[in-house]
N, C-alpha and C positions, 0 to 999 in steps of 0.2 A: 548600736546603742550610742545615744547622744553624750556630748561630753558634759552636759549637765547632769546627766544620770550618774555617769561615771565619777563626777565630782562629788555629789552627794551621797554613792555608794561609799567611796573612800572616807568620807567625814564619819558615816553611820557605823561603817564596819571597824574603824579604829577605835570608836569609842563604844561599840555594840549600843546603840540607842536608835530607837524606830520611832516613825509617827504613829504606830499602833503598838501598843502593849500587847502583847501574846500571852497565854496563860501558859506557865510552864508544863512540859510533858509530864504526866505521871511516872513516878519510878516503881521498880519492883521492891517488894520487901527483900528478896533475897539479891544482893549485890554482886557484880562482877569482880574478881579479884583485881584490886589496885595495882598490883605488880604485873598485871597482864601486859604483855609486850605491845599490843596495839593501843593500850590506854597510855602507858609511858612514852611510846614514840610518837604518838599523835600530840600529846601534852607538850613535849619538847618543841617539835615543829610549829606548833601554834604560838607558844609562848615567843619562839623567835620571830615568828611571822608577824605577831601583832605588836611586838616591842619594836622591830625595826621600823615597820609601816606607821607606827604611831609616831615615832620621832621624825619621820620623814613629813608627815603630814602636819605635825605640829610646827614645824619650821616654815611650811608653806602658810599655816594661818598666822604666823606672825608677821609675815610680809603682808598678808590680806589685811590685817589690823593696820599697818603701816600706811598702806593705800588709802583706807578709809579715812584715816585721820588726816592726810594729805589732803584728800578731797573736800574735808569739813564735814563728811559722813558722821565721822567719830563724836561730833558735838551734838549734833542732830539725833544720834541712836546710840547715847554713850551706854546705856545698859545692855543693848545688844552686842556692842562692840567687847564689853567687859564680860560677857558669856564667851564670845570667841577666843578672847583670852584663857577664860578657864580652860575651855575646851582643848587649846594648843597647849596648855600647861599639863593637863591630864594626859593627853596624847604623848607627850615627849616623856613622861615618868610613869610608865605603866610597870616596868622591872620592879620585882621585889626579891625578897631573900631566897626563894626557891621557886620552881616552876608553878608548884601547888599554890603558893602565896600569890605568885603573879595572874594565873588563873583567878583566883578567887577576887583579885583587885578588879580585873576585868569584869568578872560577873557583877562586882558591887556596883560598877558604873551604871548599871541599870537604873540604880537610885536617883542618879543625876539627871535622868531621862526628862522630868519635867521642865527642867531648866533648859536644856536643849531642844526640847519640844517648843517651847515658848519663843526661842530663837528663831527656829525655823516658821513658826505660824506667824509671828508678828513682824518680823523685820519688814521695814517697808520695802525693800527691794531685793528679795531674797536670789532672784536671778542675776542681779548685778553682783551679790557676792560670791555666789557660785562661779559666775564667769571670773571674777578675779582669783580665785582659787585656781581655774584652769589656767589662767593667764601666768600667774606666780608659780605654779607648779604643774605644768602641762606633762612634764616627762614622768613625775611622781604619780599622776592620775593614771596614766596611760600603763607605766610599769606596774602598779598596784592591781590594776585588772588583769594584766597577764599572769602576774605572779599569784594571784587568787584562784585563778583557773587551775592553774599547775597544782597549788597546794591541794584544791579539791580534788584532782584527779588523782593524785597520790593516796589521799584519804578515802576515796570512793573504792578504789582497788582494793586496799586494805580491809575497809570495812566490809565488803562483800566476801572476801575470802575468809575473814573472822565468823560470819553470820554462817555461810555455807558449812562451817566444822562444828557448829554448835550440836551438842548431843540432843538426843530426845528429852534426857531429863532436865537440861538446861532450857530447853523449849518451854516445858512446863514451869521452870521457876522464873522465866523472863518474858511474860507473855506482853508487858507494857513496852519491853525493848523491842519485840518483834513487830510491834504495831507501829511503834515509832520508826523503824526502819523501812517499813512498807510506805508510811508518809513521807519518808526521805527521799525513797527512791522515786515517789511520783512526783516530788518537788523538783528533784534533778532532771527528770524527762521534760519537765515543763521550762527548763531552764529558769526557773524563778531564783535568782541568785540571793535577793534579800532574805526570802524565806528558807531558802536552804541554809543560810549563815546562822538564821535564827534557831533552826532545829539542829544545827551542827553543835552549837553551845549546849544544847540537851544531852547530847552524847556522853559528856563528861559525869554527869549526874547519875549515871546508870553504875560506874564505877565508885565514884565519890560524891554523896548527895550533899556532903557539906560545903561545897564550892558554891 
Protein backbone atom coordinates (compact mmCIF):
# COMPACT_ATOMS: atom_id res chain seq x y z
CA UNK A 1 0.00 0.00 0.00
CA UNK A 2 1.46 3.36 -1.04
CA UNK A 3 2.04 6.18 1.42
CA UNK A 4 -0.56 8.29 -0.41
CA UNK A 5 -3.15 5.58 0.10
CA UNK A 6 -2.16 5.21 3.74
CA UNK A 7 -2.35 8.95 4.26
CA UNK A 8 -5.78 9.27 2.72
CA UNK A 9 -6.95 6.20 4.58
CA UNK A 10 -6.01 7.79 7.87
CA UNK A 11 -7.82 11.02 7.10
CA UNK A 12 -11.03 9.38 5.96
CA UNK A 13 -11.11 6.81 8.73
CA UNK A 14 -10.83 9.26 11.59
CA UNK A 15 -13.51 11.48 10.08
CA UNK A 16 -15.55 8.62 8.59
CA UNK A 17 -15.94 10.35 5.23
CA UNK A 18 -15.52 8.82 1.79
CA UNK A 19 -15.45 9.80 -1.87
CA UNK A 20 -18.59 7.77 -2.51
CA UNK A 21 -21.59 7.94 -0.22
CA UNK A 22 -22.87 4.41 0.37
CA UNK A 23 -26.45 3.59 1.30
CA UNK A 24 -26.70 2.44 4.93
CA UNK A 25 -27.28 -1.28 5.38
CA UNK A 26 -30.94 -2.10 6.24
CA UNK A 27 -31.50 -3.23 9.83
CA UNK A 28 -33.94 -5.74 11.28
CA UNK A 29 -37.12 -4.83 13.15
CA UNK A 30 -35.89 -6.99 16.01
CA UNK A 31 -32.71 -5.47 17.47
CA UNK A 32 -29.97 -7.23 19.38
CA UNK A 33 -29.69 -6.39 23.08
CA UNK A 34 -27.74 -3.15 23.51
CA UNK A 35 -26.17 -4.62 26.66
CA UNK A 36 -24.69 -7.42 24.58
CA UNK A 37 -21.04 -8.10 25.42
CA UNK A 38 -19.94 -7.83 21.77
CA UNK A 39 -21.67 -4.47 21.28
CA UNK A 40 -20.40 -2.94 24.52
CA UNK A 41 -16.86 -4.23 24.04
CA UNK A 42 -16.64 -3.19 20.40
CA UNK A 43 -18.11 0.23 21.14
CA UNK A 44 -15.59 0.94 23.91
CA UNK A 45 -12.64 -0.20 21.81
CA UNK A 46 -13.77 1.71 18.72
CA UNK A 47 -14.36 4.95 20.62
CA UNK A 48 -10.92 4.66 22.19
CA UNK A 49 -9.37 3.94 18.79
CA UNK A 50 -11.17 6.73 16.94
CA UNK A 51 -10.56 9.42 19.55
CA UNK A 52 -6.90 8.50 19.99
CA UNK A 53 -6.11 8.52 16.28
CA UNK A 54 -8.39 11.43 15.56
CA UNK A 55 -6.39 13.55 17.97
CA UNK A 56 -3.08 12.43 16.46
CA UNK A 57 -4.21 13.06 12.89
CA UNK A 58 -5.64 16.43 13.88
CA UNK A 59 -2.24 17.52 15.13
CA UNK A 60 -0.61 16.32 11.90
CA UNK A 61 -3.11 18.33 9.85
CA UNK A 62 -2.31 21.40 11.94
CA UNK A 63 1.31 21.08 10.80
CA UNK A 64 0.21 20.56 7.19
CA UNK A 65 -1.74 23.83 7.33
CA UNK A 66 1.35 25.58 8.68
CA UNK A 67 3.41 24.15 5.80
CA UNK A 68 0.89 25.27 3.19
CA UNK A 69 0.70 28.75 4.65
CA UNK A 70 4.50 28.97 4.76
CA UNK A 71 4.61 27.97 1.08
CA UNK A 72 2.08 30.64 0.21
CA UNK A 73 -0.46 28.02 -0.83
CA UNK A 74 -2.68 29.11 2.03
CA UNK A 75 -3.40 32.37 0.23
CA UNK A 76 -3.90 30.64 -3.13
CA UNK A 77 -6.26 28.03 -1.69
CA UNK A 78 -7.75 29.78 1.34
CA UNK A 79 -11.06 27.87 1.23
CA UNK A 80 -9.35 24.48 1.05
CA UNK A 81 -6.99 25.38 3.91
CA UNK A 82 -10.01 26.35 6.00
CA UNK A 83 -11.49 22.92 5.26
CA UNK A 84 -8.29 21.30 6.47
CA UNK A 85 -8.49 23.33 9.67
CA UNK A 86 -12.09 22.20 10.17
CA UNK A 87 -11.14 18.55 9.64
CA UNK A 88 -8.27 18.91 12.11
CA UNK A 89 -10.58 20.44 14.70
CA UNK A 90 -13.23 17.75 14.22
CA UNK A 91 -10.63 15.01 14.47
CA UNK A 92 -9.21 16.34 17.73
CA UNK A 93 -12.61 16.69 19.42
CA UNK A 94 -14.46 13.45 18.74
CA UNK A 95 -14.90 12.57 22.41
CA UNK A 96 -18.34 13.20 23.92
CA UNK A 97 -19.92 12.50 27.30
CA UNK A 98 -20.37 8.74 26.83
CA UNK A 99 -19.29 6.06 24.38
CA UNK A 100 -22.74 6.06 22.77
CA UNK A 101 -22.67 9.85 22.39
CA UNK A 102 -19.17 9.71 20.93
CA UNK A 103 -20.27 7.06 18.42
CA UNK A 104 -23.26 9.21 17.46
CA UNK A 105 -20.93 12.18 16.98
CA UNK A 106 -18.67 10.12 14.72
CA UNK A 107 -21.66 8.90 12.73
CA UNK A 108 -22.92 12.47 12.39
CA UNK A 109 -19.66 13.44 10.68
CA UNK A 110 -21.08 11.82 7.56
CA UNK A 111 -23.16 14.98 7.26
CA UNK A 112 -19.91 16.91 6.84
CA UNK A 113 -18.90 14.70 3.91
CA UNK A 114 -19.79 17.17 1.18
CA UNK A 115 -17.29 19.71 2.49
CA UNK A 116 -14.50 17.16 2.83
CA UNK A 117 -15.40 15.70 -0.55
CA UNK A 118 -15.06 19.14 -2.12
CA UNK A 119 -11.69 19.54 -0.50
CA UNK A 120 -10.43 16.27 -1.94
CA UNK A 121 -11.84 16.92 -5.41
CA UNK A 122 -11.08 20.61 -5.83
CA UNK A 123 -7.70 21.07 -4.17
CA UNK A 124 -5.29 22.08 -6.89
CA UNK A 125 -2.57 19.68 -5.77
CA UNK A 126 -4.03 16.92 -3.63
CA UNK A 127 -0.93 14.73 -3.98
CA UNK A 128 1.12 17.55 -2.47
CA UNK A 129 -1.24 17.84 0.50
CA UNK A 130 -1.14 14.10 1.13
CA UNK A 131 2.64 14.11 0.79
CA UNK A 132 2.79 16.82 3.46
CA UNK A 133 0.58 14.72 5.74
CA UNK A 134 3.01 11.85 5.33
CA UNK A 135 6.03 14.11 5.84
CA UNK A 136 4.61 15.72 8.96
CA UNK A 137 3.18 12.52 10.38
CA UNK A 138 4.93 9.50 8.90
CA UNK A 139 4.91 7.65 12.22
CA UNK A 140 1.24 8.50 12.75
CA UNK A 141 0.31 7.25 9.28
CA UNK A 142 2.15 3.95 9.55
CA UNK A 143 1.22 3.32 13.20
CA UNK A 144 -2.42 4.06 12.39
CA UNK A 145 -2.55 1.42 9.68
CA UNK A 146 -0.87 -1.21 11.85
CA UNK A 147 -3.24 -0.53 14.74
CA UNK A 148 -6.24 -0.48 12.42
CA UNK A 149 -5.40 -4.00 11.24
CA UNK A 150 -5.03 -5.15 14.87
CA UNK A 151 -8.36 -3.56 15.76
CA UNK A 152 -10.17 -5.29 12.92
CA UNK A 153 -8.47 -8.60 13.67
CA UNK A 154 -9.86 -8.55 17.20
CA UNK A 155 -13.30 -7.46 16.04
CA UNK A 156 -13.41 -10.10 13.29
CA UNK A 157 -12.72 -12.91 15.74
CA UNK A 158 -15.33 -11.68 18.24
CA UNK A 159 -17.89 -11.18 15.46
CA UNK A 160 -17.38 -14.67 14.05
CA UNK A 161 -17.78 -16.19 17.52
CA UNK A 162 -20.95 -14.18 18.13
CA UNK A 163 -22.48 -15.12 14.78
CA UNK A 164 -21.59 -18.78 15.21
CA UNK A 165 -23.61 -18.93 18.42
CA UNK A 166 -26.80 -17.29 17.09
CA UNK A 167 -29.80 -19.57 17.60
CA UNK A 168 -32.18 -20.61 14.83
CA UNK A 169 -34.85 -18.35 16.31
CA UNK A 170 -32.45 -15.39 16.26
CA UNK A 171 -31.45 -16.17 12.69
CA UNK A 172 -35.08 -15.81 11.65
CA UNK A 173 -35.30 -12.47 13.47
CA UNK A 174 -32.04 -11.03 12.18
CA UNK A 175 -31.92 -11.79 8.46
CA UNK A 176 -30.51 -8.37 7.53
CA UNK A 177 -27.72 -8.87 10.05
CA UNK A 178 -26.79 -12.22 8.53
CA UNK A 179 -26.78 -10.68 5.05
CA UNK A 180 -24.57 -7.89 6.37
CA UNK A 181 -22.24 -10.43 7.97
CA UNK A 182 -21.91 -12.34 4.71
CA UNK A 183 -21.05 -9.13 2.85
CA UNK A 184 -18.60 -8.11 5.56
CA UNK A 185 -16.82 -11.46 5.30
CA UNK A 186 -16.57 -11.13 1.52
CA UNK A 187 -15.07 -7.64 1.76
CA UNK A 188 -12.68 -8.76 4.49
CA UNK A 189 -11.37 -11.56 2.28
CA UNK A 190 -10.69 -9.01 -0.49
CA UNK A 191 -8.66 -6.81 1.92
CA UNK A 192 -10.83 -3.82 0.94
CA UNK A 193 -10.12 -1.84 4.09
CA UNK A 194 -12.18 1.21 3.16
CA UNK A 195 -15.31 -0.80 2.37
CA UNK A 196 -14.72 -2.96 5.43
CA UNK A 197 -14.58 0.19 7.57
CA UNK A 198 -17.84 1.48 6.12
CA UNK A 199 -19.58 -1.83 6.76
CA UNK A 200 -18.11 -1.91 10.26
CA UNK A 201 -20.03 1.24 11.20
CA UNK A 202 -23.28 -0.44 10.13
CA UNK A 203 -22.62 -3.11 12.77
CA UNK A 204 -23.64 -0.78 15.58
CA UNK A 205 -27.05 -0.09 14.06
CA UNK A 206 -28.13 -3.69 14.51
CA UNK A 207 -27.98 -3.01 18.26
CA UNK A 208 -28.71 0.71 18.43
CA UNK A 209 -30.44 2.07 15.31
CA UNK A 210 -30.48 5.58 16.77
CA UNK A 211 -26.75 6.17 16.32
